[in-house]
C-alpha positions in Angstrom: 17.9 34.6 -36.0 21.2 33.8 -34.3 24.0 31.6 -35.7 23.5 27.9 -36.1 25.4 26.0 -33.4 26.1 22.3 -32.8 24.5 21.5 -29.4 24.7 18.3 -27.4 21.7 17.8 -25.2 21.6 15.6 -22.1 18.7 14.5 -19.9 17.8 11.8 -17.4 14.0 11.6 -17.1 11.8 10.8 -14.3 12.1 7.1 -15.1 15.7 7.4 -13.8 17.0 4.6 -16.1 19.9 6.5 -17.6 21.1 9.4 -19.6 19.9 10.3 -23.1 22.4 12.2 -25.3 21.7 13.8 -28.7 23.3 16.2 -31.1 21.4 18.8 -33.1 22.3 21.8 -35.2 20.1 24.8 -34.4 19.9 28.5 -34.1 17.3 28.2 -31.3 14.4 28.6 -33.7 15.0 26.2 -36.6 16.6 22.8 -36.5 19.0 22.4 -39.4 20.2 18.9 -38.8 20.0 16.0 -36.4 23.2 14.3 -35.2 23.7 11.0 -33.5 21.9 10.0 -30.3 22.4 7.3 -27.6 21.4 6.3 -24.1 23.8 5.5 -21.3 22.3 3.4 -18.5 22.9 4.6 -15.0 25.0 2.2 -12.8 22.7 0.1 -10.8 23.9 1.5 -7.5 23.3 5.1 -8.6 19.8 4.3 -9.9 19.0 2.6 -6.6 20.2 5.6 -4.6 18.2 8.0 -6.8 15.1 5.8 -6.4 15.5 5.9 -2.6 15.9 9.7 -2.6 12.8 10.2 -4.8 10.8 7.8 -2.6 11.8 9.9 0.4 10.3 13.0 -1.1 13.3 14.2 -3.0 15.9 13.4 -0.4 17.7 15.6 2.0 20.3 18.3 1.4 22.9 15.7 2.6 21.5 13.3 0.0 21.9 15.9 -2.7 25.5 16.7 -1.8 26.3 13.0 -2.0 24.4 12.3 -5.2 25.1 15.4 -7.3 28.8 14.6 -7.9 27.9 11.0 -8.9 25.2 12.2 -11.3 27.6 14.8 -12.8 30.4 12.2 -13.2 28.0 9.8 -14.8 27.0 12.5 -17.4 30.7 13.3 -18.0 31.5 9.7 -18.5 28.5 9.2 -20.8 29.6 12.2 -22.9 33.1 11.0 -23.2 32.0 7.6 -24.4 29.4 9.1 -26.7 31.9 11.4 -28.4 34.4 8.5 -28.8 31.7 6.0 -30.1 30.5 8.5 -32.8 34.0 9.9 -33.6 32.9 13.4 -32.7 35.7 15.9 -32.0 34.8 17.7 -28.7 35.9 21.0 -30.3 33.0 20.7 -32.8 30.4 20.9 -30.0 29.5 24.6 -29.4 27.3 24.1 -26.3 26.1 21.3 -24.0 22.6 21.5 -22.6 22.6 19.6 -19.2 19.2 19.1 -17.7 20.3 17.0 -14.8 18.2 14.6 -12.7 14.9 15.8 -11.3 14.4 14.5 -7.7 11.7 16.8 -6.6 9.2 19.0 -8.4 6.9 21.2 -6.2 6.1 24.3 -8.2 3.3 25.3 -5.7 6.2 25.8 -3.3 8.4 27.4 -5.9 10.7 24.5 -5.7 12.2 22.2 -8.3 15.4 20.2 -7.8 17.5 18.9 -10.7 20.7 17.4 -9.5 23.8 18.1 -11.6 26.7 20.5 -11.3 27.0 22.5 -14.5 30.3 24.1 -13.6 31.9 20.8 -12.7 30.6 19.3 -16.0 32.0 22.2 -18.0 35.4 21.7 -16.3 35.3 17.9 -16.9 34.4 18.3 -20.6 36.3 21.5 -21.4 33.1 22.7 -23.0 30.5 25.5 -22.2 27.5 24.1 -20.4 24.0 25.5 -19.9 22.0 24.0 -17.0 19.3 24.9 -14.5 16.6 25.3 -17.1 13.6 25.2 -14.8 14.2 27.3 -11.7 13.7 30.8 -13.3 10.3 29.7 -14.5 9.3 28.3 -11.1 10.7 31.4 -9.3 8.5 33.6 -11.6 5.4 31.6 -10.6 5.4 29.1 -13.5 5.1 25.3 -13.2 8.6 24.8 -14.6 7.2 22.0 -16.8 6.7 20.8 -19.3 9.6 22.5 -21.1 9.7 20.5 -24.4 6.7 22.2 -26.1 8.6 25.0 -27.9 10.9 22.3 -29.4 7.9 20.3 -30.4 6.4 23.4 -32.0 9.7 24.0 -33.9 9.6 20.5 -35.3 5.9 20.7 -36.2 5.9 23.7 -38.5 5.1 21.7 -41.6 2.7 19.2 -40.1 -1.1 19.1 -40.5 -2.5 21.0 -37.5 -3.8 21.0 -34.8 -1.5 18.2 -33.7 -0.7 16.9 -30.2 2.7 15.6 -29.2 2.3 13.3 -26.3 5.4 12.4 -24.2 5.0 9.3 -22.2 7.9 9.3 -19.8 7.7 8.8 -16.1 4.9 11.4 -16.2 2.8 12.1 -19.3 2.6 15.5 -20.9 1.1 16.9 -24.1 1.9 19.8 -26.4 -1.0 21.1 -28.5 0.1 23.0 -31.6 -2.1 25.0 -33.9 -0.2 27.7 -35.8 1.1 30.2 -33.3 -1.0 28.5 -30.5 1.1 26.3 -28.3 -0.4 24.8 -25.2 1.0 22.3 -22.8 0.5 20.5 -19.5 1.1 17.2 -17.7 -1.7 14.7 -18.4 -1.1 12.3 -15.5 1.2 9.4 -14.6 2.7 7.4 -17.5 5.5 4.9 -17.0 6.5 5.7 -13.5 3.6 4.0 -11.7 3.8 1.0 -13.9 7.6 0.7 -13.6 7.3 0.9 -9.8 4.5 -1.6 -9.7 6.2 -4.3 -11.8 9.4 -3.8 -10.0 7.6 -4.5 -6.7 5.4 -7.4 -7.9 7.6 -9.0 -10.6 11.1 -7.8 -9.8 11.6 -6.3 -13.3 12.5 -2.7 -14.2 9.6 -2.2 -16.6 6.8 -4.0 -18.4 8.6 -4.9 -21.6 6.3 -4.9 -24.6 3.3 -4.3 -22.3 3.1 -8.0 -21.8 2.3 -8.0 -18.1 -0.5 -5.5 -18.5 -1.8 -7.4 -21.6 -2.1 -10.5 -19.5 -4.3 -8.8 -16.9 -7.8 -7.3 -16.6 -8.6 -3.8 -15.6 -10.1 -3.5 -12.2 -12.8 -0.9 -12.8 -13.3 0.0 -9.1 -9.5 0.7 -8.7 -9.4 2.7 -12.0 -12.3 4.8 -10.7 -10.5 5.5 -7.5 -7.3 6.5 -9.4 -9.3 8.9 -11.6 -11.1 10.4 -8.7 -8.7 13.3 -8.4 -9.2 17.0 -8.9 -6.0 17.3 -11.0 -7.7 15.9 -14.1 -10.4 18.5 -14.4 -8.2 21.4 -13.2 -7.4 24.0 -15.8 -3.9 24.2 -17.3 -1.1 25.1 -17.0 -0.4 22.4 -14.5 2.3 19.9 -13.8 3.0 16.8 -11.6 5.8 15.3 -9.5 6.6 11.7 -10.2 5.1 10.6 -6.9 1.9 12.7 -6.9 -0.3 9.6 -7.2 0.2 6.8 -4.7 -0.6 3.3 -5.9 -3.0 2.6 -3.0 -6.0 1.8 -5.3 -4.3 -1.1 -6.9 -2.8 -2.6 -3.7 -4.0 -6.1 -3.3 -4.3 -6.8 -7.1 -2.2 -9.3 -8.8 0.8 -8.2 -10.9 -1.1 -8.5 -14.2 -4.3 -6.9 -13.1 -2.5 -4.0 -11.4 -0.4 -3.3 -14.5 -3.5 -3.5 -16.7 -5.3 -1.0 -14.5 -2.4 1.4 -14.4 -2.0 1.2 -18.2 -5.7 2.0 -18.5 -5.2 4.9 -16.1 -2.5 6.4 -18.3 -4.6 6.2 -21.4 -7.8 7.5 -19.7 -6.0 10.6 -18.3 -4.9 11.5 -21.8 -8.5 11.2 -23.0 -9.6 13.5 -20.2 -7.0 16.0 -21.2 -8.7 16.4 -24.6 -11.7 18.1 -22.9 -9.3 21.0 -21.9 -8.1 21.7 -25.4 -9.5 24.4 -27.7 -10.3 21.8 -30.5 -9.7 18.1 -31.0 -6.3 17.4 -32.5 -6.3 15.8 -36.0 -3.4 13.5 -35.0 -1.4 12.4 -31.9 2.3 11.7 -32.1 3.7 9.8 -29.1 7.2 10.0 -27.8 8.9 8.7 -24.7 9.3 5.2 -23.5 5.5 4.6 -23.4 5.4 4.5 -27.2 7.2 1.1 -27.0 4.4 -0.3 -25.0 1.8 -1.8 -27.4 -0.8 -2.2 -24.6 -0.7 1.6 -23.8 -0.7 2.5 -27.5 -3.7 0.3 -28.2 -5.6 1.8 -25.2 -4.8 5.3 -26.4 -6.2 4.6 -29.9 -9.3 3.2 -28.3 -9.7 6.2 -25.9 -8.9 8.9 -28.4 -10.6 7.4 -31.5 -8.2 9.1 -33.9 -4.7 8.5 -35.4 -2.2 7.8 -32.7 1.4 7.1 -34.0 4.9 7.0 -32.6 6.8 10.1 -33.6 8.9 8.0 -35.9 5.9 8.2 -38.3 6.9 11.8 -39.1 10.7 11.1 -39.1 11.5 12.1 -35.5 13.6 10.0 -33.1 11.4 9.4 -30.1 14.4 8.1 -28.0 16.3 11.3 -28.7 13.6 13.9 -28.6 14.0 15.0 -25.0 17.8 15.2 -25.2 17.5 17.1 -28.5 15.2 19.5 -26.8 17.8 20.5 -24.2 20.4 21.1 -26.8 17.8 23.3 -28.5 17.1 25.1 -25.2 20.8 25.6 -24.5 21.0 27.6 -27.7 17.8 29.5 -27.0 19.3 30.4 -23.6 22.4 31.7 -25.2 20.2 33.8 -27.6 18.0 35.1 -24.8 14.9 33.4 -26.3 12.0 32.2 -24.2 12.0 28.6 -22.9 8.5 28.8 -21.6 5.2 30.7 -22.2 2.1 31.5 -20.2 0.3 28.8 -22.1 2.9 26.1 -21.5 4.0 26.6 -17.8 1.8 29.4 -16.6 4.7 31.8 -16.2 3.4 35.4 -16.3 5.2 36.3 -19.6 7.5 34.5 -22.1 10.7 33.7 -20.1 14.2 32.6 -20.9 16.2 30.6 -18.5 19.3 28.5 -18.0 22.7 29.3 -16.5 25.9 29.3 -18.6 29.1 27.7 -17.3 32.4 28.2 -19.1 35.2 25.7 -18.6 37.4 27.0 -15.7 34.9 29.7 -14.7 32.0 30.1 -12.3 28.4 30.4 -13.5 27.6 33.5 -15.7 
């Protein structure tokens, strides 16, 4: 084991609503303590620009040059405010894990784009920064996602197993943990399709409390068309881009029925994923924004017919988990430890990753 370090993890997920920040103390294998966590919303104009870039297939090189400094500055501002709010001396932070903003994920083309300038962030903060966590995996033939599984496994050492951790962000992904066996893959769309749908039909950012979906009825024909996709029966490892599933099947439905159908789609894809696992999990722990949607959680319990709880049931902070993971991975990167496995991303062998940036220096 290496030395325990204080790491600050940063991520903006595929929902593109803002920046999650969280502090942990870790040696890259064990987590000794959790520190404070927070979310800093993106400015509305930046979120709109990111949405346009993603809708355009990840945007152009010119878009990236324009957006990357804005994303980096937003992260730097968020860190400064976070440290001030929680009275944390910057000198007590040993490393920053900076995921950046994914705008395109096409591992079949050995391409994944996370916008965010690690060297510029290190200079702004005066702290060492590790970023670029996914590209080494993709270059080696892996999916580059999901990356959180090894963090989930570290947290699950003392839980009754097998257990599944389900992250419902923009895209859904699961981690199956049974002793030394750690498997992971993307299950299907989660919040992204619903968010886009209610933004278009109701002019709101998301379906708060699952109320719009709860007021609708599932259109079985539309659900069948959504599920008629080879992804769901394909073997893992496998991963998705935020926009892999167009909303065509629900076009023409009312706002409520469309939201209900997309919520059912999310839950059903998780149920289909169970058929790919070695054994049925004894329990599901749900993280990500989707755990705040009672409609989705009720549908999951109905589909899985087993205990489905938010991760808070075992003392984790589901709003901080992804950010914590990238603090954890920053330390693992410093220690040369794997970030991904053949059973989590399909990379040929366990592989480390990340690029270290020192303040005032180029990437190491």
